[in-house]
C-alpha positions in Angstrom: 94.3 -41.9 -26.3 95.7 -44.7 -24.2 98.1 -47.6 -24.4 97.0 -50.0 -27.1 95.0 -47.5 -29.1 95.9 -46.7 -32.7 97.5 -43.2 -33.2 95.6 -41.0 -35.6 97.3 -40.0 -38.8 98.1 -36.3 -39.1 100.2 -33.8 -41.0 101.5 -30.6 -39.5 104.2 -28.1 -40.6 107.6 -28.5 -38.9 109.9 -25.7 -37.7 111.0 -25.0 -41.3 107.4 -24.9 -42.6 107.6 -28.3 -44.3 104.5 -30.5 -43.9 105.3 -33.7 -42.0 103.1 -36.7 -41.6 103.2 -39.2 -38.8 103.1 -42.1 -41.3 106.3 -40.8 -43.0 108.3 -41.1 -39.7 106.9 -44.5 -38.9 108.3 -46.0 -42.1 111.7 -46.1 -40.5 111.1 -46.5 -36.8 108.9 -45.8 -33.8 107.9 -42.3 -32.9 108.2 -40.6 -29.5 105.7 -37.7 -29.9 105.9 -35.3 -27.0 103.4 -32.5 -26.6 104.6 -29.4 -24.7 102.7 -26.2 -23.7 105.0 -23.4 -25.0 108.3 -23.0 -26.8 111.0 -21.2 -25.0 109.4 -21.5 -21.6 111.6 -22.9 -18.8 110.0 -26.3 -18.4 109.6 -26.9 -22.1 113.2 -26.0 -22.7 114.4 -28.4 -20.0 112.2 -31.2 -21.4 113.2 -30.5 -25.1 116.9 -30.3 -24.2 116.7 -33.6 -22.4 115.2 -35.2 -25.5 118.1 -33.6 -27.5 120.7 -34.9 -25.1 119.5 -38.5 -25.4 119.7 -38.6 -29.2 122.2 -41.5 -29.2 120.0 -43.6 -26.9 116.9 -43.0 -29.1 119.0 -43.7 -32.2 119.6 -47.2 -30.8 115.9 -48.0 -31.5 115.7 -45.9 -34.7 113.2 -43.9 -32.8 112.1 -40.5 -34.0 111.7 -37.7 -31.4 109.0 -35.2 -32.4 108.0 -32.2 -30.4 104.6 -30.6 -30.9 103.0 -27.5 -29.4 100.6 -24.7 -30.4 103.4 -22.4 -31.2 103.7 -20.9 -34.7 106.3 -22.2 -37.2 108.4 -19.1 -36.6 108.4 -19.7 -32.8 109.3 -23.3 -33.3 112.1 -22.3 -35.7 113.5 -19.8 -33.2 113.2 -22.4 -30.3 115.0 -25.1 -32.4 117.8 -22.7 -33.5 118.4 -21.5 -30.0 118.9 -25.0 -28.7 120.0 -27.2 -31.7 117.5 -29.9 -31.1 118.2 -32.0 -34.2 114.6 -33.3 -34.4 111.5 -31.7 -35.8 109.2 -29.4 -33.8 105.7 -29.4 -35.2 103.3 -26.5 -35.1 99.7 -27.3 -34.0 98.4 -23.7 -33.7 94.8 -24.6 -33.5 95.3 -27.7 -31.3 93.8 -30.1 -33.9 96.3 -32.9 -33.3 96.5 -32.2 -29.5 92.7 -32.7 -29.4 92.9 -36.0 -31.3 95.5 -37.3 -28.8 93.6 -35.9 -25.7 96.4 -33.5 -24.9 94.4 -30.3 -25.0 92.9 -28.2 -22.2 89.8 -26.2 -23.0 90.3 -23.5 -20.4 93.9 -22.4 -19.8 96.4 -20.0 -21.1 98.6 -23.1 -21.8 96.3 -25.3 -23.8 98.6 -28.2 -24.5 99.1 -30.8 -21.8 102.6 -32.2 -21.3 102.0 -35.7 -22.6 104.3 -38.1 -24.5 103.2 -40.9 -26.7 105.5 -43.8 -27.7 104.1 -45.0 -31.0 105.2 -48.3 -32.7 105.6 -48.6 -36.4 102.1 -50.0 -36.8 100.7 -46.9 -35.1 99.9 -48.7 -31.9 100.5 -46.6 -28.8 103.0 -48.5 -26.6 102.7 -46.0 -23.7 101.4 -42.6 -22.7 103.5 -40.6 -20.3 101.9 -37.8 -18.3 103.7 -35.5 -16.0 103.3 -31.7 -16.0 106.3 -31.0 -13.7 108.8 -33.9 -14.1 110.4 -32.6 -17.3 113.1 -35.3 -17.6 110.6 -38.1 -17.0 109.1 -38.1 -20.5 112.3 -38.9 -22.3 113.6 -41.3 -19.6 110.3 -43.2 -19.5 110.0 -43.3 -23.3 113.4 -44.9 -23.5 112.4 -47.5 -20.9 109.3 -48.4 -22.9 111.4 -48.8 -26.1 114.0 -51.0 -24.3 111.2 -53.2 -22.9 109.5 -53.4 -26.2 112.8 -54.4 -27.9 113.4 -57.0 -25.3 110.0 -58.6 -25.9 110.7 -58.7 -29.6 114.1 -60.4 -29.2 
């Protein structure tokens, strides 16, 4: 998936086990969908907490932050409870959605690539952010994309 592509529709269970569809989020605002390799790992915790800490800024754009990894619902629930994220973590155990978005490695103990997709309400991908080691870059760059997009619409 790249900038300008249409994001595929999907439904996955969130950290409480409830099925969540991309289209349901897009009804009320853009989506910042960030893929991460493993709940409770150091880098993923740093990245996820940064998304948490920027809640107000994302709220200015009515943007939904959604984390997704191959962890089980139970692992996602534990991760969210430990850090009070305030946004859903989706469980993509088999990597079906990660594969659709091109965020899946075939050969690695950490199958999911650290990629973030900024998705407009019409499912058009505004930007793809890729950085395996710059954990704060994903949220910061996603906000910059939302600001630029808002400025163009004004």
